[in-house]
ChimeraX commands (.cxc) that place a marker at each C-alpha (Angstrom):
marker #1 position 13.01,-0.07,-10.13 radius 0.5
marker #1 position 13.95,-2.37,-7.56 radius 0.5
marker #1 position 11.46,-4.43,-5.23 radius 0.5
marker #1 position 11.86,-4.32,-1.69 radius 0.5
marker #1 position 10.58,-6.94,1.32 radius 0.5
marker #1 position 10.01,-4.65,4.22 radius 0.5
marker #1 position 8.93,-6.39,7.27 radius 0.5
marker #1 position 9.01,-5.36,10.87 radius 0.5
marker #1 position 7.99,-6.26,14.68 radius 0.5
marker #1 position 6.17,-3.52,17.02 radius 0.5
marker #1 position 6.74,-4.38,20.53 radius 0.5
marker #1 position 3.89,-2.17,20.73 radius 0.5
marker #1 position 1.90,-2.83,17.68 radius 0.5
marker #1 position -1.13,-0.69,18.64 radius 0.5
marker #1 position 1.37,2.93,18.97 radius 0.5
marker #1 position 2.52,3.45,15.36 radius 0.5
marker #1 position 0.99,0.21,13.38 radius 0.5
marker #1 position -1.12,2.39,11.44 radius 0.5
marker #1 position 1.11,5.53,10.87 radius 0.5
marker #1 position 4.03,3.14,9.55 radius 0.5
marker #1 position 1.45,1.41,7.46 radius 0.5
marker #1 position 0.63,4.60,6.01 radius 0.5
marker #1 position 4.27,5.55,5.12 radius 0.5
marker #1 position 5.28,2.04,3.68 radius 0.5
marker #1 position 2.23,2.38,1.25 radius 0.5
marker #1 position 3.60,5.72,0.07 radius 0.5
marker #1 position 7.39,4.63,-0.48 radius 0.5
marker #1 position 7.21,3.55,-3.77 radius 0.5
marker #1 position 5.24,3.89,-6.78 radius 0.5
marker #1 position 3.23,-0.05,-5.54 radius 0.5
marker #1 position 2.86,-2.11,-2.75 radius 0.5
marker #1 position 1.52,-5.08,-1.82 radius 0.5
marker #1 position 0.56,-6.76,1.94 radius 0.5
marker #1 position 0.82,-10.58,1.65 radius 0.5
marker #1 position 0.89,-10.65,5.50 radius 0.5
marker #1 position -0.18,-8.55,8.26 radius 0.5
marker #1 position 3.51,-6.97,8.71 radius 0.5
marker #1 position 5.24,-8.07,5.60 radius 0.5
marker #1 position 5.25,-5.39,2.76 radius 0.5
marker #1 position 6.57,-5.45,-1.17 radius 0.5
marker #1 position 7.16,-2.15,-2.34 radius 0.5
marker #1 position 8.62,-1.27,-5.65 radius 0.5
marker #1 position 10.47,1.69,-5.54 radius 0.5
marker #1 position 13.56,3.80,-7.54 radius 0.5
marker #1 position 15.17,4.69,-4.26 radius 0.5
marker #1 position 17.48,2.32,-2.39 radius 0.5
marker #1 position 17.30,0.66,1.34 radius 0.5
marker #1 position 18.97,3.27,3.33 radius 0.5
marker #1 position 16.55,5.81,1.79 radius 0.5
marker #1 position 13.57,3.54,2.89 radius 0.5
marker #1 position 14.82,3.12,6.06 radius 0.5
marker #1 position 15.52,6.95,6.82 radius 0.5
marker #1 position 11.81,7.42,6.21 radius 0.5
marker #1 position 10.64,5.19,8.46 radius 0.5
marker #1 position 13.32,4.77,11.44 radius 0.5
marker #1 position 11.86,7.71,13.38 radius 0.5
marker #1 position 8.52,5.46,13.30 radius 0.5
marker #1 position 10.15,2.93,15.47 radius 0.5
marker #1 position 11.08,2.30,19.00 radius 0.5
marker #1 position 14.16,0.95,20.52 radius 0.5
marker #1 position 12.58,-2.12,20.91 radius 0.5
marker #1 position 10.88,-2.57,17.63 radius 0.5
marker #1 position 12.37,-4.62,14.61 radius 0.5
marker #1 position 12.55,-3.50,10.78 radius 0.5
marker #1 position 13.97,-5.60,7.96 radius 0.5
marker #1 position 14.07,-3.72,4.23 radius 0.5
marker #1 position 16.09,-5.96,1.62 radius 0.5
marker #1 position 15.52,-5.83,-2.32 radius 0.5
marker #1 position 14.27,-9.27,-3.92 radius 0.5
marker #1 position 13.79,-10.94,-7.27 radius 0.5
marker #1 position 10.04,-10.75,-8.23 radius 0.5
marker #1 position 9.93,-14.37,-7.85 radius 0.5
marker #1 position 8.24,-15.57,-4.52 radius 0.5
marker #1 position 6.67,-19.12,-2.97 radius 0.5
marker #1 position 3.83,-17.81,-1.25 radius 0.5
marker #1 position 0.99,-20.23,0.78 radius 0.5
marker #1 position -1.77,-19.70,2.17 radius 0.5
marker #1 position -1.72,-15.76,0.64 radius 0.5
marker #1 position -1.88,-13.94,-2.54 radius 0.5
marker #1 position -0.01,-10.96,-3.77 radius 0.5
marker #1 position -1.96,-8.09,-5.05 radius 0.5
marker #1 position -0.48,-5.16,-6.03 radius 0.5
marker #1 position -1.53,-1.78,-5.29 radius 0.5
marker #1 position -0.92,1.97,-6.27 radius 0.5
marker #1 position -1.45,4.99,-4.88 radius 0.5
marker #1 position -4.23,7.33,-6.88 radius 0.5
marker #1 position -1.73,9.92,-8.55 radius 0.5
marker #1 position -3.15,12.73,-11.07 radius 0.5
marker #1 position -3.00,11.11,-14.56 radius 0.5
marker #1 position -2.46,7.35,-13.33 radius 0.5
marker #1 position -3.50,5.05,-16.25 radius 0.5
marker #1 position -3.81,1.32,-15.36 radius 0.5
marker #1 position -4.54,-0.51,-18.21 radius 0.5
marker #1 position -7.47,-3.49,-17.71 radius 0.5
marker #1 position -5.72,-6.12,-17.66 radius 0.5
marker #1 position -3.06,-5.16,-15.24 radius 0.5
marker #1 position -3.23,-6.80,-11.79 radius 0.5
marker #1 position -2.53,-3.08,-10.21 radius 0.5
marker #1 position -4.99,-1.74,-8.34 radius 0.5
marker #1 position -5.14,1.79,-7.51 radius 0.5
marker #1 position -5.99,2.87,-4.10 radius 0.5
marker #1 position -7.87,4.48,-2.82 radius 0.5
marker #1 position -10.47,4.30,-5.65 radius 0.5
marker #1 position -11.36,7.23,-7.63 radius 0.5
marker #1 position -14.89,8.41,-6.67 radius 0.5
marker #1 position -18.26,6.89,-8.69 radius 0.5
marker #1 position -19.21,8.81,-11.90 radius 0.5
marker #1 position -22.58,11.20,-11.27 radius 0.5
marker #1 position -25.33,9.44,-12.35 radius 0.5
marker #1 position -26.38,10.22,-15.95 radius 0.5
marker #1 position -30.09,10.51,-15.04 radius 0.5
marker #1 position -30.99,12.84,-11.47 radius 0.5
marker #1 position -32.50,10.99,-9.11 radius 0.5
marker #1 position -36.18,11.29,-8.76 radius 0.5
marker #1 position -37.64,13.20,-5.94 radius 0.5
marker #1 position -39.37,11.08,-3.26 radius 0.5
marker #1 position -43.51,11.24,-3.32 radius 0.5
marker #1 position -45.12,13.65,-0.70 radius 0.5
marker #1 position -48.03,12.02,1.33 radius 0.5
marker #1 position -51.30,13.53,0.87 radius 0.5
marker link #1:1,2 radius 0.2
marker link #1:2,3 radius 0.2
marker link #1:3,4 radius 0.2
marker link #1:4,5 radius 0.2
marker link #1:5,6 radius 0.2
marker link #1:6,7 radius 0.2
marker link #1:7,8 radius 0.2
marker link #1:8,9 radius 0.2
marker link #1:9,10 radius 0.2
marker link #1:10,11 radius 0.2
marker link #1:11,12 radius 0.2
marker link #1:12,13 radius 0.2
marker link #1:13,14 radius 0.2
marker link #1:14,15 radius 0.2
marker link #1:15,16 radius 0.2
marker link #1:16,17 radius 0.2
marker link #1:17,18 radius 0.2
marker link #1:18,19 radius 0.2
marker link #1:19,20 radius 0.2
marker link #1:20,21 radius 0.2
marker link #1:21,22 radius 0.2
marker link #1:22,23 radius 0.2
marker link #1:23,24 radius 0.2
marker link #1:24,25 radius 0.2
marker link #1:25,26 radius 0.2
marker link #1:26,27 radius 0.2
marker link #1:27,28 radius 0.2
marker link #1:28,29 radius 0.2
marker link #1:29,30 radius 0.2
marker link #1:30,31 radius 0.2
marker link #1:31,32 radius 0.2
marker link #1:32,33 radius 0.2
marker link #1:33,34 radius 0.2
marker link #1:34,35 radius 0.2
marker link #1:35,36 radius 0.2
marker link #1:36,37 radius 0.2
marker link #1:37,38 radius 0.2
marker link #1:38,39 radius 0.2
marker link #1:39,40 radius 0.2
marker link #1:40,41 radius 0.2
marker link #1:41,42 radius 0.2
marker link #1:42,43 radius 0.2
marker link #1:43,44 radius 0.2
marker link #1:44,45 radius 0.2
marker link #1:45,46 radius 0.2
marker link #1:46,47 radius 0.2
marker link #1:47,48 radius 0.2
marker link #1:48,49 radius 0.2
marker link #1:49,50 radius 0.2
marker link #1:50,51 radius 0.2
marker link #1:51,52 radius 0.2
marker link #1:52,53 radius 0.2
marker link #1:53,54 radius 0.2
marker link #1:54,55 radius 0.2
marker link #1:55,56 radius 0.2
marker link #1:56,57 radius 0.2
marker link #1:57,58 radius 0.2
marker link #1:58,59 radius 0.2
marker link #1:59,60 radius 0.2
marker link #1:60,61 radius 0.2
marker link #1:61,62 radius 0.2
marker link #1:62,63 radius 0.2
marker link #1:63,64 radius 0.2
marker link #1:64,65 radius 0.2
marker link #1:65,66 radius 0.2
marker link #1:66,67 radius 0.2
marker link #1:67,68 radius 0.2
marker link #1:68,69 radius 0.2
marker link #1:69,70 radius 0.2
marker link #1:70,71 radius 0.2
marker link #1:71,72 radius 0.2
marker link #1:72,73 radius 0.2
marker link #1:73,74 radius 0.2
marker link #1:74,75 radius 0.2
marker link #1:75,76 radius 0.2
marker link #1:76,77 radius 0.2
marker link #1:77,78 radius 0.2
marker link #1:78,79 radius 0.2
marker link #1:79,80 radius 0.2
marker link #1:80,81 radius 0.2
marker link #1:81,82 radius 0.2
marker link #1:82,83 radius 0.2
marker link #1:83,84 radius 0.2
marker link #1:84,85 radius 0.2
marker link #1:85,86 radius 0.2
marker link #1:86,87 radius 0.2
marker link #1:87,88 radius 0.2
marker link #1:88,89 radius 0.2
marker link #1:89,90 radius 0.2
marker link #1:90,91 radius 0.2
marker link #1:91,92 radius 0.2
marker link #1:92,93 radius 0.2
marker link #1:93,94 radius 0.2
marker link #1:94,95 radius 0.2
marker link #1:95,96 radius 0.2
marker link #1:96,97 radius 0.2
marker link #1:97,98 radius 0.2
marker link #1:98,99 radius 0.2
marker link #1:99,100 radius 0.2
marker link #1:100,101 radius 0.2
marker link #1:101,102 radius 0.2
marker link #1:102,103 radius 0.2
marker link #1:103,104 radius 0.2
marker link #1:104,105 radius 0.2
marker link #1:105,106 radius 0.2
marker link #1:106,107 radius 0.2
marker link #1:107,108 radius 0.2
marker link #1:108,109 radius 0.2
marker link #1:109,110 radius 0.2
marker link #1:110,111 radius 0.2
marker link #1:111,112 radius 0.2
marker link #1:112,113 radius 0.2
marker link #1:113,114 radius 0.2
marker link #1:114,115 radius 0.2
marker link #1:115,116 radius 0.2
marker link #1:116,117 radius 0.2
marker link #1:117,118 radius 0.2
marker link #1:118,119 radius 0.2
marker link #1:119,120 radius 0.2
view
């Protein structure tokens, strides 16, 4: 599995930014977003395959960089927190720095909620 740096510059950010972010989050097994338009994605796929999934969301004036990187990085005024798409059967150890996204639904309360009292 490789870690890729993905960064983009959109000429019209309001047009496809949300869709592009959703697509990037689904490119690999886990992702991190240390800056607004900068992502790390861990994937079994190569750069060309990742670019193929994203290029249709980019306009002629938009820029995209996808580069394989090492895990070491210098981060100033930001942090690197990894997230993982929620998948069936995903078991993450409690001491892991990976957070499943979106979070699973809250468990049902053990005791049923009591009804409100009626006014006399």
